[in-house]
N, C-alpha and C positions, 0 to 999 in steps of 0.2 A: 475622462469619459465624455460622451456627447450628451447634451441636454438642451431642451427648449425652455428658455427662461423669459418671464415677464419682467420688463423694466418700467414701462409706462404704457398708457393708452396708445395703441397702434405701434408699439415697440416690443415685439417678440424677437428673440434672437436664438439661433442654434449656436451654442457655444461649447467649448471644451472646459469642463470644470473638474475638480478633484474627485476621485472615487470616494464613496462613503467611508467614513471612519469605521474602525473596528467596533463591533457592537458592545455596549455595556451589558451587564448581567441580564437585564430585562429586555434586550433589544435583539433585532435580527437585521441582516442585510439580505435583500433579494435582488436577483437579476430580473429586471422587468421584461415582460413579454409583450403584452398588448395593453393599450390605454385608450379610453374613450375621450373624445372631445365633448365636454358637457356644455350646456347653456351657460353655466356659471363661468367657465373658461372663456366663452365667447364674449360675455359681458365685461370681463376683466380686460380682454384684448381691445374691445371697442370703446369702453368708457372708464376703465379702471385707473387707479386701484379702488376696488370696492371692498372685497374681503381680504385681499392681500394687505397686510398691516403697513401703515405709513410709519408707525413707531414700533419698536420691539414689542412683540406679543407678550402679554403678562405671564403666560405659561411657558411658551417655547423660546421667547427671546428673539424670535425671527422677524425680520422685515425684509422688504425687497432688496435686490432682485430675487424672484421666486421661480423655482421649477414648478410648472403647472402640472395638473393631472391628478385627480382623486378617484377615477374609475379605472382600476388596473389590477393586474395580477402578475405573477412571475414564479420564479423558482428560488428556493432558499439557498443562499450561498454561505452564510455564516450565522451562528446562533450564540447568544450570550449563555452563560452557564446556568442561569435560572429558567431558561426557555426549554420546556420539555414536551410541549404539545405538537411541535413540528421539528423536523430534522433536515440537515443539509440534503438537498436533492428533491425535497417535497415541492410539489406544485401548490401554489396558494392563491387565494383571492384576498384583496386588501379591503378591510373595513377602516375608513380613513380617520376616524375621530382620534384626536390626541387630547387627553384630559388628565388631570390628577385622578388618583384612585380613591380619594376620600376628602372630606372637609367641605363639602358643598351639599346643600339640601337635596338636589336632584341626583348628584353623583352617588351620594350615600344610599339612594334608592334604586340605583342602576339605570336611571334615566339620563344617560350621558348626553344625548342629543338636546336636552333641555337646559344644560348648564351654560351659564354665561361665560365660563372659562374655556369652552371648547375651542380647540384649534383643529385644523384639518391638514392632513398630508396633501401636498399639492396646492395649498393656499396659504398656510401659515406655519409651515414646518420646514425642517432642513432639507427636505427632498420631496419628490413627487413622482408621478408615473411617467412624465414626459422626459425621462432620462434613462440611460442604459441600466442603472441600478439605483437602489434607494435604501436608506437606513430607516427602520421603523421600530416601534415598540412591539414586543412579542404579542400583545393583545390585538394588534392590528391585523394579524395574518391568520387565515383559516385554511387548513388543508382541504383541497377540493376533491370531490368524488372522482373515481377513475373515469366515469362516463362524461364528466364535464370537460369540454374543450378548453384550450388555453384562451381562445378569444371570448368564450362565454364567461370565463373567470373575470374578465374586465366588464362584463355586463351585470354582474351581481349588484353593484352599487345602484345604478339607475333602476333596476328591477325592484330593489328593496324600497325605493321611494314609492313606486307604483303599488306594491303589495301593501305597504303601510297605509297609503291613501285609501285603498279599498277597505282595509280594516277599520280605519277611522269612520268610513261611511257605513259600516255594518253590512257590506254587500254579502248576500246569501243566495242559496240555491233558488232559482226561479225568478230572481229580481230582473227588473228593467233598469238600465243604466245609460246615462248620457255622459259623454266625455267631450269637453270643449278643448280644442287644441290637438292637432294631429302631428305634433312633433314626436320625438322619441319617447318622452315621458307619457304623452297622451296615448300613444299606441301600446306602450308597455302597460299602462293602466287599464286599457281595454282588455289586453290579454290576461292581466291579473284578475279583472272582474269576471272574465269567462272562467278562469281557473277556480274562482270562488263559487261558481255556480250560476252567475247571471246568464240569462238566455236571450234577452232582448237588448240589443246594443245599438246605441246611436252615437254618431261622431260628427261634430261641427268644426269646420275649418274653412277659411276663405281661399286656401291654396288647393286648386283642383288636382295638382300632381300628387300632393300628399294624400288627398282623399282616394285617389286611384290606387296608390300604394297600399293604403289601409284596406281597401276592398280586396286586393290581392291576398293580403294576409288573413283577413276575416271576411269571407265572401258574403256572410249574412248580415254584416253591419249596415245600418241605414245611415248613409252619409248626407250631410246637410251643408250647403254653402250659405253662411249667414248674410252674405251680401245680396243674395237672390231670394232667400227663403226666410220666413219667420221660424226660428228654432222651436219656440214653444208650440206653435201651431202644428208643425210637422210631428213633434213628439206626442202631443195630445191626440192627434188624429190616429196614431198608430198604437196607442196603449189601451189596455183594458179599461172600459168605462170612460175613455177619453179624458183621464185624470192627470196624466203625466207620468214621469219615471219615478221609481222608488228612490234612486240615488243619482245625483248629478255631481260630477267631479270636474273642477276647473283646473286645467293643466297648462295654462299659458300665461297667467298673470295679466289679464286684459279686462278692463271694466265692462265692456259690452258682453264678453264671455260670461263673466260672473252674473250679470243681469239676466242673461239668457238662462243660466242655471236656475236662478230663483224663479223665473217665469215657468220653466219647463218641468220642475219637480212637482210631484203631487202634494196634496195636503198631508201633513205629518211626514213628509219625506225629508231627506238629508242632502245638504249641499256641502261638499268638501272643497276647500281652497288649497290646492297643491302648488300651483304656480305662484311665483313671487311678484307682487305688485310693486311698482316703483314709487307709488304714492297712494293717496286715498282713492277708494273705489266706491262710489255711492251705489246703493241698491234701494229698491222700493221696500221700505221697512213696513209699510202698511201690508204688503203682500206677505212679508215674513211673519207678521203677527197673525193676519187673517188666515193664512194657510197653515199656521201652527208648525212651521218647519224649523229644523236645526241647521245652523251654519257652523261648520267646524273647520279649524285649521289642521294642516297636516305638515309637520316640520320634520323633514329628513326621515328618520326611522330609528327604532331601538336597535342598538348594536347587536343585541342577542338574536336578531332576526336572521343573521347571516346563514347558519346551517340550513334553515328551512327554505330560504330563497334559493340556495344552491341546489337543494333537492328538487325544487319546482323546475329549475332550469334543466338539471341533469335528467329528470324524468320525462321531459318534453311537455309537461303541463303548461309551461310558459315558454314558447319557442322564441326567446328574446333575440336570437341571431337574425330573425327575419326583419328586424328594424335596421340592421346594418346594411348600408347601401354602398359603402366604399371603404377600402383599407389603403392607407398611405404610409410612407416612410417618415422618419423624423425630419430628414432633410427637406421633404416636400410638404410638411404638415401645415405650414403657414399658408402657402399659395393654394394647395390642393385640399386643405382641410378647413382651416379657420375662415379664409376668405370665401370659400364656396358656401359654407354654412351661414355666413352673414348675408348672403344674397337673398333678398326677400322672395325672389322668383325662383329660387334654387330648387333643384330636383332631388336633393339628397336629404336623408334623415339623420342617421347615426353614422359617424365616421370614426373608425378605429385607426390608431397609429401602431404599426408593427415595429417594435423596438429591436427585433433580431431578424430582419428580413433575409 
């Protein structure tokens, strides 16, 4: 079968590899349909290996070369004898965590995303979404609602990141929310905040094209160019009592964006760090203390969130498809997908790969 595999930085190859092995009792094989190109995939391509193991992963035994892609869905082709929640022919969305089922403090409490043993399909597993088929554990696949499209099934994973970030921030009905970073996660986080009841939305990003796309998706969002405007001043001028937003969510992993969140949030507000920083990110800790604010991390999502996120997509409460700006084939994915998304002046947000064009 055809697959896109990571070998080293700037070394992605479309190759022919063996079809997945027959599933063990607790495994399934799916025919992949759509897969999203994630920022993590872009970082691997540009600078990796980062999450792709250099040595065999302690749980999966996998190291490179690696089939990329952890945002995907497909159709069940084969099931192991112990898999009963899905059947051959079912359309599924993939929750990509690969972990032991017991023996770890966090795993024993169902917090699989917090376990140090966690591997990920598409980064440290025998397969991924950027191939025509994939072997997975039974617990990785969730049958999708009839009203959820095949392409939306590939958007459950990034939407789960956004929904969990809003939950970490305690976003509630009537809130004011700032999101820094107008990439796919940033826009999905805005949509998730709106679905949670937030009514006053602010978005900061230095890319005018992305701000324009965001305004098309959410016409009432207040867009801010941090190169030309002071984020905190704009937010305070527009919020009740000129105090700032209730919740600020940092979705890019940028020091200045985090500093803007700390500045723009009101006293006793909440800042949530969703984007991954590559190093230390200093903030004004006097303001953190003086304003009595919380700063919280948001790492991935609880795996149990999948059915709820699928319902949010299927119902239209979170129209995640609106962040997709291009669909490409596997053969063209490097040139028309990865390279396009790495262009800092690029005009695209989310690019999906169609595995069965």
